[in-house]
MDAnalysis code that builds the backbone (N, CA, C; Angstrom):
import MDAnalysis as mda
import numpy as np

u = mda.Universe.empty(378, n_residues=126, atom_resindex=np.repeat(np.arange(126), 3), trajectory=True)
u.add_TopologyAttr("name", ["N", "CA", "C"] * 126)
u.add_TopologyAttr("resid", np.arange(1, 127))
u.add_TopologyAttr("resname", ["MET", "SER", "GLY", "GLY", "ASP", "PRO", "ILE", "PHE", "GLU", "ALA", "LYS", "HIS", "GLU", "SER", "MET", "GLN", "THR", "HIS", "ALA", "VAL", "ASN", "GLY", "ALA", "LEU", "ALA", "ILE", "ALA", "ILE", "ALA", "GLN", "CYS", "VAL", "LYS", "LEU", "PRO", "PHE", "GLN", "ALA", "ALA", "SER", "LEU", "LEU", "VAL", "LEU", "PRO", "ARG", "LEU", "LEU", "GLN", "PRO", "ILE", "ASP", "TYR", "GLY", "VAL", "TYR", "ALA", "MET", "ILE", "ASN", "PRO", "ILE", "VAL", "SER", "ILE", "SER", "ALA", "LEU", "ILE", "LEU", "ASN", "PHE", "GLY", "ILE", "GLY", "GLN", "ALA", "LEU", "ILE", "GLN", "ALA", "PRO", "PHE", "LEU", "ARG", "ARG", "ASP", "GLU", "VAL", "SER", "GLY", "LEU", "PHE", "TRP", "ILE", "THR", "ALA", "PRO", "GLY", "ALA", "ARG", "ARG", "LEU", "ARG", "LEU", "CYS", "TRP", "ALA", "ARG", "LEU", "ARG", "SER", "PHE", "LEU", "ARG", "PHE", "THR", "MET", "SER", "HIS", "ALA", "PRO", "ALA", "ARG", "SER", "LEU"])
u.atoms.positions = np.array([
    [-92.921, -108.416, 21.051],
    [-92.691, -109.668, 21.607],
    [-91.968, -109.301, 23.020],
    [-92.475, -110.057, 24.018],
    [-91.980, -109.786, 25.370],
    [-90.810, -110.707, 25.936],
    [-90.200, -111.290, 24.938],
    [-89.115, -112.343, 25.367],
    [-89.467, -113.588, 25.575],
    [-90.811, -114.082, 25.396],
    [-91.289, -115.431, 25.359],
    [-91.440, -116.144, 24.025],
    [-91.714, -117.370, 24.250],
    [-91.751, -118.212, 22.824],
    [-93.163, -117.698, 22.262],
    [-93.197, -117.575, 20.785],
    [-94.419, -117.178, 20.259],
    [-95.682, -118.208, 20.504],
    [-95.434, -119.388, 20.890],
    [-96.488, -120.505, 21.052],
    [-97.012, -120.080, 22.259],
    [-96.393, -119.578, 23.150],
    [-96.976, -119.291, 24.625],
    [-97.339, -117.916, 24.656],
    [-97.270, -117.069, 23.617],
    [-97.652, -115.676, 23.758],
    [-99.189, -115.409, 23.797],
    [-99.850, -114.463, 24.551],
    [-101.293, -114.384, 24.354],
    [-101.452, -113.723, 23.006],
    [-102.680, -114.172, 22.714],
    [-103.328, -113.530, 21.289],
    [-103.395, -112.092, 21.464],
    [-103.551, -111.505, 20.437],
    [-103.734, -110.118, 20.291],
    [-105.156, -109.614, 20.178],
    [-106.020, -110.150, 21.137],
    [-107.484, -109.861, 21.169],
    [-107.824, -109.121, 22.551],
    [-108.972, -108.810, 22.667],
    [-109.451, -108.322, 23.652],
    [-109.430, -109.237, 25.115],
    [-109.242, -108.556, 26.033],
    [-109.514, -109.464, 27.226],
    [-110.503, -110.053, 27.602],
    [-111.811, -109.279, 26.977],
    [-112.968, -109.931, 27.308],
    [-113.069, -111.269, 26.423],
    [-112.603, -111.230, 25.296],
    [-112.767, -112.362, 24.583],
    [-111.950, -113.514, 24.898],
    [-110.780, -113.300, 25.512],
    [-109.862, -114.143, 26.002],
    [-110.607, -114.925, 27.273],
    [-111.306, -113.974, 28.085],
    [-111.808, -114.599, 29.323],
    [-113.112, -115.381, 28.982],
    [-113.801, -115.128, 27.960],
    [-115.003, -115.734, 27.692],
    [-114.782, -117.093, 26.789],
    [-113.397, -117.110, 26.295],
    [-112.986, -118.441, 25.596],
    [-112.407, -119.302, 26.535],
    [-111.812, -118.722, 27.766],
    [-111.325, -119.482, 28.863],
    [-112.591, -120.067, 29.681],
    [-113.555, -119.162, 29.670],
    [-114.872, -119.703, 30.582],
    [-115.497, -120.985, 29.777],
    [-115.522, -120.840, 28.454],
    [-116.172, -121.708, 27.461],
    [-115.187, -123.047, 27.560],
    [-113.990, -122.890, 27.573],
    [-113.242, -124.269, 27.567],
    [-113.434, -124.892, 28.952],
    [-113.463, -124.116, 29.881],
    [-113.635, -124.806, 31.431],
    [-115.002, -125.490, 31.438],
    [-116.127, -124.981, 30.750],
    [-117.400, -125.362, 30.906],
    [-117.331, -126.679, 30.010],
    [-116.822, -126.648, 28.978],
    [-116.854, -127.842, 28.078],
    [-116.163, -129.115, 28.636],
    [-115.044, -128.716, 29.436],
    [-114.312, -129.852, 30.024],
    [-115.059, -130.360, 31.247],
    [-115.887, -129.479, 31.935],
    [-116.650, -130.107, 32.949],
    [-117.904, -130.797, 32.444],
    [-118.463, -130.333, 31.301],
    [-119.543, -131.277, 30.742],
    [-118.986, -132.590, 30.043],
    [-117.646, -132.549, 29.666],
    [-117.092, -133.948, 29.378],
    [-116.673, -134.709, 30.487],
    [-116.461, -134.027, 31.762],
    [-116.143, -134.701, 32.948],
    [-117.285, -135.542, 33.822],
    [-118.419, -134.502, 33.666],
    [-119.672, -135.219, 34.281],
    [-120.085, -136.379, 34.146],
    [-120.244, -136.988, 32.829],
    [-120.632, -138.335, 32.737],
    [-119.733, -139.404, 33.254],
    [-118.521, -139.148, 33.324],
    [-117.598, -140.250, 33.964],
    [-117.797, -140.024, 35.410],
    [-117.997, -139.063, 36.173],
    [-118.399, -138.791, 37.648],
    [-119.720, -139.597, 37.705],
    [-120.591, -139.176, 36.995],
    [-121.786, -139.876, 37.127],
    [-121.806, -141.354, 37.011],
    [-121.052, -141.749, 36.097],
    [-120.965, -143.300, 35.864],
    [-120.123, -143.898, 37.209],
    [-119.123, -143.055, 37.700],
    [-118.614, -143.677, 38.869],
    [-119.346, -143.710, 40.030],
    [-120.253, -142.819, 40.206],
    [-121.044, -142.852, 41.351],
    [-122.546, -143.701, 41.305],
    [-123.024, -143.597, 40.079],
    [-124.357, -144.325, 39.824],
    [-124.258, -145.897, 39.079],
    [-123.434, -145.885, 38.152],
    [-123.449, -147.182, 37.376],
    [-122.477, -148.009, 37.872],
    [-121.244, -147.742, 38.327],
    [-120.261, -148.543, 38.897],
    [-120.891, -149.448, 39.963],
    [-121.445, -148.932, 41.100],
    [-121.877, -149.733, 42.175],
    [-122.862, -150.823, 41.576],
    [-123.568, -150.599, 40.690],
    [-124.552, -151.534, 40.187],
    [-123.996, -152.761, 39.329],
    [-122.727, -152.257, 38.978],
    [-121.846, -153.324, 37.750],
    [-121.033, -154.115, 38.760],
    [-120.577, -153.681, 40.002],
    [-119.537, -154.220, 40.717],
    [-120.332, -155.180, 41.947],
    [-119.786, -156.034, 42.468],
    [-120.176, -156.576, 43.588],
    [-119.763, -155.504, 44.798],
    [-120.539, -155.585, 45.924],
    [-120.282, -154.738, 47.070],
    [-118.822, -154.797, 47.490],
    [-118.192, -156.088, 47.561],
    [-116.971, -155.994, 48.050],
    [-115.980, -155.388, 47.103],
    [-116.176, -155.297, 45.755],
    [-115.258, -154.835, 44.768],
    [-115.381, -153.214, 44.813],
    [-116.627, -152.882, 44.902],
    [-116.947, -151.364, 44.997],
    [-116.267, -150.793, 46.335],
    [-116.447, -151.553, 47.374],
    [-115.770, -151.124, 48.584],
    [-114.252, -150.988, 48.560],
    [-113.613, -152.001, 47.775],
    [-112.232, -151.813, 47.508],
    [-111.926, -150.305, 46.844],
    [-112.800, -150.084, 45.669],
    [-112.671, -149.002, 44.650],
    [-112.843, -147.918, 45.582],
    [-113.827, -147.806, 46.604],
    [-114.186, -146.623, 47.314],
    [-112.959, -146.559, 48.343],
    [-112.246, -147.425, 48.717],
    [-111.076, -147.105, 49.433],
    [-109.854, -146.559, 48.745],
    [-109.748, -146.858, 47.260],
    [-108.458, -146.484, 46.509],
    [-108.630, -145.287, 46.022],
    [-109.995, -144.810, 45.790],
    [-110.420, -143.554, 45.021],
    [-109.794, -142.457, 45.773],
    [-109.915, -142.120, 47.107],
    [-109.302, -141.163, 47.578],
    [-107.797, -141.077, 47.483],
    [-107.184, -142.158, 47.682],
    [-105.712, -142.200, 47.610],
    [-105.187, -141.648, 46.185],
    [-105.962, -142.112, 45.252],
    [-105.685, -141.676, 43.985],
    [-106.039, -140.120, 43.684],
    [-107.121, -139.630, 44.230],
    [-107.419, -138.263, 44.198],
    [-106.359, -137.251, 44.928],
    [-105.784, -137.822, 46.211],
    [-104.886, -137.173, 46.747],
    [-103.488, -137.133, 46.174],
    [-103.197, -138.207, 45.439],
    [-102.030, -138.438, 44.603],
    [-102.021, -137.134, 43.690],
    [-103.286, -137.115, 42.848],
    [-103.282, -136.103, 41.739],
    [-103.084, -134.619, 42.279],
    [-103.833, -134.497, 43.405],
    [-103.539, -133.030, 44.211],
    [-102.140, -132.730, 44.579],
    [-101.461, -133.734, 45.125],
    [-100.008, -133.426, 45.484],
    [-99.149, -133.371, 44.068],
    [-99.462, -134.035, 43.185],
    [-98.657, -134.008, 41.913],
    [-98.798, -132.645, 41.268],
    [-99.949, -132.114, 41.481],
    [-100.108, -130.749, 40.504],
    [-99.531, -129.734, 41.440],
    [-99.324, -129.558, 42.671],
    [-98.795, -128.637, 43.442],
    [-98.741, -127.208, 42.851],
    [-99.691, -126.720, 42.212],
    [-99.752, -125.422, 41.757],
    [-98.941, -124.869, 40.494],
    [-98.666, -125.971, 39.681],
    [-97.827, -125.750, 38.330],
    [-98.714, -124.841, 37.497],
    [-99.782, -125.430, 37.411],
    [-100.924, -124.739, 36.546],
    [-101.051, -123.286, 36.861],
    [-101.311, -122.986, 38.155],
    [-101.411, -121.438, 38.319],
    [-100.177, -120.678, 38.053],
    [-99.003, -121.369, 38.386],
    [-97.814, -120.575, 37.977],
    [-97.583, -120.461, 36.530],
    [-98.164, -121.509, 35.838],
    [-97.931, -121.278, 34.268],
    [-98.967, -120.155, 33.991],
    [-100.034, -119.856, 34.363],
    [-101.071, -119.083, 34.175],
    [-100.630, -117.645, 34.439],
    [-100.077, -117.503, 35.652],
    [-99.512, -116.142, 35.964],
    [-97.986, -115.862, 35.375],
    [-97.425, -116.609, 34.772],
    [-96.092, -116.159, 34.208],
    [-96.369, -114.952, 33.025],
    [-95.678, -113.846, 33.297],
    [-95.754, -112.979, 32.288],
    [-95.352, -113.430, 30.782],
    [-94.473, -114.244, 30.780],
    [-93.947, -114.970, 29.440],
    [-93.515, -116.220, 29.619],
    [-93.472, -117.220, 28.815],
    [-92.533, -118.430, 28.807],
    [-91.881, -118.941, 27.701],
    [-90.875, -119.480, 27.896],
    [-89.853, -120.026, 26.979],
    [-89.917, -121.401, 26.793],
    [-89.551, -121.989, 25.926],
    [-89.547, -123.608, 25.945],
    [-88.841, -124.372, 26.781],
    [-87.501, -123.775, 27.110],
    [-86.792, -124.468, 27.992],
    [-87.379, -124.396, 29.455],
    [-88.271, -123.313, 29.791],
    [-89.003, -123.188, 31.073],
    [-90.080, -124.198, 31.056],
    [-90.665, -124.359, 29.977],
    [-91.807, -125.534, 29.970],
    [-91.279, -126.798, 30.128],
    [-90.160, -126.859, 29.324],
    [-89.532, -128.379, 29.493],
    [-88.992, -128.488, 30.786],
    [-88.430, -127.615, 31.634],
    [-87.909, -127.691, 32.862],
    [-89.011, -128.013, 33.773],
    [-90.282, -127.549, 33.564],
    [-91.397, -127.882, 34.461],
    [-91.802, -129.236, 34.339],
    [-91.740, -129.738, 32.950],
    [-92.134, -131.258, 32.762],
    [-91.114, -132.220, 33.511],
    [-89.788, -131.617, 33.426],
    [-88.702, -132.504, 34.048],
    [-88.774, -132.448, 35.522],
    [-89.415, -131.340, 36.123],
    [-89.713, -131.350, 37.451],
    [-90.709, -132.225, 37.953],
    [-91.863, -132.171, 37.136],
    [-93.026, -133.119, 37.344],
    [-92.670, -134.441, 37.326],
    [-92.081, -134.904, 36.188],
    [-91.984, -136.268, 35.975],
    [-91.287, -137.011, 37.157],
    [-90.136, -136.508, 37.461],
    [-89.653, -137.320, 38.614],
    [-90.366, -137.113, 40.008],
    [-91.286, -135.922, 40.006],
    [-92.086, -135.983, 41.147],
    [-93.058, -136.962, 41.141],
    [-93.565, -137.205, 40.069],
    [-94.714, -138.416, 39.957],
    [-93.999, -139.827, 40.313],
    [-92.789, -139.893, 39.837],
    [-92.078, -141.274, 40.134],
    [-91.833, -141.297, 41.799],
    [-91.272, -140.106, 42.403],
    [-91.312, -140.340, 43.845],
    [-92.587, -140.523, 44.630],
    [-93.702, -139.748, 44.000],
    [-95.055, -140.155, 44.719],
    [-95.295, -141.597, 44.491],
    [-95.048, -142.139, 43.476],
    [-95.341, -143.563, 43.104],
    [-94.547, -144.534, 44.053],
    [-93.184, -144.140, 44.369],
    [-92.423, -145.001, 45.005],
    [-92.932, -144.875, 46.687],
    [-93.523, -143.679, 47.076],
    [-93.906, -143.516, 48.266],
    [-95.258, -144.260, 48.694],
    [-96.134, -144.490, 47.438],
    [-97.298, -145.067, 47.779],
    [-96.992, -146.675, 47.844],
    [-95.920, -146.875, 47.099],
    [-95.427, -148.527, 47.062],
    [-94.981, -148.688, 48.480],
    [-94.206, -147.644, 49.189],
    [-93.687, -147.797, 50.489],
    [-94.837, -148.095, 51.393],
    [-95.892, -147.178, 51.032],
    [-97.053, -147.352, 52.189],
    [-97.983, -148.361, 51.854],
    [-97.669, -149.107, 50.919],
    [-98.789, -150.202, 50.324],
    [-98.908, -151.093, 51.587],
    [-97.854, -151.682, 52.267],
    [-98.071, -152.562, 53.322],
    [-98.745, -152.023, 54.626],
    [-98.432, -150.733, 54.575],
    [-99.381, -149.905, 55.904],
    [-100.772, -149.984, 55.338],
    [-101.007, -149.639, 54.260],
    [-102.587, -149.548, 53.695],
    [-103.186, -150.959, 53.740],
    [-102.429, -152.088, 53.312],
    [-102.892, -153.283, 53.629],
    [-103.429, -153.681, 55.228],
    [-102.557, -153.178, 55.936],
    [-102.687, -153.396, 57.342],
    [-104.095, -152.678, 57.790],
    [-103.998, -151.454, 57.454],
    [-105.068, -150.476, 58.192],
    [-106.564, -151.024, 57.320],
    [-106.637, -151.337, 56.053],
    [-107.555, -151.791, 55.304],
    [-107.865, -153.303, 55.595],
    [-108.157, -153.609, 56.695],
    [-108.382, -155.152, 57.077],
    [-109.473, -155.820, 56.437],
    [-109.337, -155.860, 55.113],
    [-110.240, -156.229, 54.111],
    [-109.695, -157.130, 53.048],
    [-110.392, -158.226, 53.036],
    [-109.558, -159.571, 52.325],
    [-109.217, -159.086, 50.965],
    [-110.140, -158.367, 49.971],
    [-110.015, -158.028, 48.747],
    [-108.702, -156.873, 48.718],
    [-108.673, -156.289, 49.642],
    [-107.671, -155.031, 49.713],
    [-106.411, -155.418, 49.936],
    [-106.317, -156.744, 50.807],
    [-104.949, -157.316, 50.655],
    [-104.424, -157.659, 49.500],
    [-105.118, -157.942, 48.427],
    [-104.506, -158.478, 47.409],
    [-103.837, -157.197, 46.487],
    [-103.900, -155.820, 46.802],
    [-103.482, -154.728, 46.230],
    [-101.921, -154.767, 46.233],
])
């Protein structure tokens, strides 16, 4: 053991098996994600009124940018760490959680600006 928690230690398998399992997990995740993306692009415009879909189209990039900002490379850092301990993982959670709260407060402060720039009657109700 290299000083990390056994839960986070790599299995004693070949690197090829580990890589294939990772690629398979990513492929399954993409296959699960694809119907939801297709639904949002193909089905949702037919279910919603054009005005409602326009509001969705304006808000969707804001939500996507928020998710990108919130991630800020923690996943890559976890993957590249030679070993992890529970307190380190717990610390990353407690760093990310207040970051999400700060981001939410930033969007709340920007809400009036977004209402002004989105001079669209349904968007003003956000």
